[in-house]
C-alpha positions in Angstrom: 83.7 88.1 81.5 83.7 91.8 82.1 86.4 93.2 84.5 85.5 93.9 88.1 87.4 96.8 89.3 88.6 97.0 93.0 87.8 100.3 94.6 87.1 101.1 98.4 86.1 104.4 99.3 89.4 105.2 101.2 91.7 104.2 98.5 93.6 106.6 96.3 93.8 106.4 92.6 97.4 107.2 91.7 99.0 107.8 88.3 102.5 107.0 88.2 104.8 107.7 85.1 108.2 105.7 84.7 110.3 107.7 82.4 113.1 105.0 82.1 110.6 102.5 80.8 108.0 104.9 79.3 105.4 103.2 81.2 102.4 104.8 82.8 100.7 102.9 85.7 97.3 103.8 87.0 97.0 102.2 90.5 93.3 101.7 91.4 93.5 100.1 94.7 96.0 99.2 97.4 96.0 95.5 96.6 98.8 93.2 95.5 98.7 92.1 92.0 98.3 88.4 91.7 97.6 87.9 87.9 98.1 90.2 84.9 96.4 90.1 81.4 97.3 92.1 78.2 94.0 93.2 76.9 95.4 95.0 73.9 99.0 95.6 72.7 100.8 97.5 75.4 97.9 97.6 77.9 98.1 95.3 80.7 95.4 94.9 83.5 96.6 93.7 86.9 94.0 91.5 89.1 94.1 90.8 92.7 93.4 87.7 94.5 89.6 88.1 93.9 90.0 88.8 90.1 89.4 92.5 90.6 91.3 95.1 88.5 93.8 96.9 90.9 95.9 98.6 88.3 96.3 99.5 84.6 99.8 99.7 82.9 100.4 101.4 79.5 103.6 100.6 77.9 105.2 102.9 75.5 103.0 105.5 77.0 104.6 108.7 75.4 104.0 107.3 72.0 100.2 107.4 72.5 99.6 110.0 75.2 100.2 113.6 75.6 101.9 113.0 79.0 102.5 116.8 79.4 98.7 117.3 80.0 96.1 116.0 82.3 92.6 117.0 82.2 89.9 115.9 84.7 86.3 116.2 84.0 83.2 115.9 86.2 85.2 114.1 89.0 83.8 114.6 92.5 87.0 115.4 94.0 87.4 116.1 97.6 91.4 116.2 97.4 93.8 116.6 94.5 97.4 115.9 95.4 100.1 117.0 92.8 103.7 115.7 93.2 106.7 117.3 91.4 108.3 115.4 88.8 111.4 113.8 90.2 114.6 114.5 87.9 116.1 111.3 86.4 
């Protein structure tokens, strides 16, 4: 069954990198994760109580992703918020 993604118009998508565990988390909704499923090695989907995807976890992110660069293409952005990296 295809994943259903939880998105409300007023929710922000947030990308958060956790350097201590080398994990990138993409939060898709402000919902509590009730279940998780590893869909491929090191990639975990988090689901809410309605089985909607609310987050994506990428383990060992720096081994497969260039974390020093982010490219956005064709997004209908109204607001882009950049936060400084917090020193460890």
